[in-house]
N, C-alpha and C positions, 0 to 999 in steps of 0.2 A: 504494500500500500504506500502511496506517495504522500509525504507530509504536506500539510496545507501551505507551508511557506515555499516548498519546492514546486507545488502545483501553481502557485501564484507567479513564481518566476517563469515557469514554462508558459503560462498564459501571456505574460509580458513579452517573452521572446516570440511567441506566435503572432501577437499583435504587431510587433515590430516587423516581422517578416511580411505580414499582410500590407502594412503601410509601405514598405519598400517595393513590394511586387505591384501595388496599385498606384504607384507614382512614377513620374519620369526620372526621379532621383531625389537627392537630399542634400542639405547643407548642414554643416556642423558649426554651432556657435558656442563659444564660451561665454556664458551669461553672468559671470562673477560680478557681483556688485549691483545687479538689477534687483529692484524690489518687486513685490507682487503686482503693484499697479503698472509698473513698466512692462513686466512680462505680459500682463493682460492686454495692455495697449498694443504691443507687438503682435500678439496672437490675433487680435481683432483685425489689424491691418493686413496681416498675412491671409486670413480667411477670405477677405474681399478679393484676393488675387489667387484663389484656389490653391492655397498652401496651408499646411497644418504644422504647428510647432508642438513637439512632445518632449518632455524630459524623461529620458530612459537611462537607467544605469548603464555606464560604459561597458561593463562586462556582459550584460545581457544583450546590448546592441551588437557587440562584437560576436557573440554566439549566433545571433540572427544572421549577421553577414556571412559567417562561416557556413552556416546551414544552407545559405543561398549561393555559395561559392563566389562571393564577391570579396575581392581583396583590394582594399583601399590603401594598403601599405601604411597604415596609421595605427598607432596605439592611442586609444582615446583616454585622456587623463583630464582631470579637473571637472568643473561644473559645466557639463555640455547639455545643450538642447539640440534636437534634431528637427529640421524643417523639411517636411516632405512636400514635393511640388507636383501638382496635378495639371496645372494649366501652363501658361507661358513660363519658361524657365528663368527668364531674366527679371521679370517684374518683382517676384518675391526677393530676389537678390538685391535689387535697388532699395526695396523697403528696409531690408536688414541693414544695408550699408548706411542709409540715411538715419536709421534709428540709432545705430552705433555712434554716428557723428553727433546726433542730437543729445544723447545721454552722456557722451564721453566715457562710456563703459561698454564692455563686451568686446569680443574678438571673433571675427569670421575666420574659422580655421581652414576647412576644406569643403569642397563640393563634389558630389558624384552624380553627374547628370548624363542620362542616355548612355551609360556604360563608360563614361570618361571621368577620370579623377582630375580635379582642379585644385591647385594650392591657393593660398590666400592672395598672392600677387595676381594670379590669373583671374580670380574672382573679382578683384578690384577693377581690373580692365573690363571684364564682362558687365559689371554693374553700371558702367558708363555708356554702354551701347544703347541705342534707341530701341523702342519696343519692336518686336518681330514684324508686326504689320507695317510699321513705318519703314523698316529695312526692306521688306518685300516691295513696297511701293517705290522705293528709291531704285531698286534693281530693275523693276519693270519699266520705270520711267527712263532709266539709262538705256535699256535695251530698245525701247520704243522710240526714243528721240530720233535716232538716225532714220528709222523707217518712216516716221511722220515727215521728216525733212525731205526724204526722197519722194514721198507721195505728193507733197505740196509743190516740189520742184517740177515733177512730171505734169501735175495739173496746170501749173503756170505755163509750161511749154505748150501743152495742148491748147490752152486758151489763146496764147500768142499765135499759134498756128492757125486757129480758127479765125482770129482777127485778120491775119495776113491774107488768108484765103478769101475772106469777105471783102477786103480792100481790092484784091485782084479782080474779083467778080464785079464789084462796083465800077472799076476802071474799064473793064471790057464792055459793060453795059452802056457806058457813056459814048 
């Protein structure tokens, strides 16, 4: 028979595995120094961007990662919270970075998004990127700009050709 405390730990590991499997990835934050109100504020902001922050014991989270064959090459130490991302990967990262700057507390340690591990420096760079929809619009605009220019140039040439042909026709009729 499994002791109640061992069962509770197994339940936490299973919950962590479900959170990992049902998300695009996660960020690890050292939340040392934050009070309950600050943690609640960050949780609320993250929830609006389809992200969920959970405090899970480091050893239990490590077990969940091992069970899922995920190696982030990191030994989790300290007061860590794990942010699981379901929507846009960058928006929650921006919220976390802004919150850390606002409070002057906390550290963004690592991220593991879509199977790729990011260190704190890489996450800082990613947090400064525009939202994915804006990036897509810029790429599409960059691709479409030469095509539109070509279309308008060809259209102008055709209009000029029609005008010249009309002038020739008018001269012949005179």
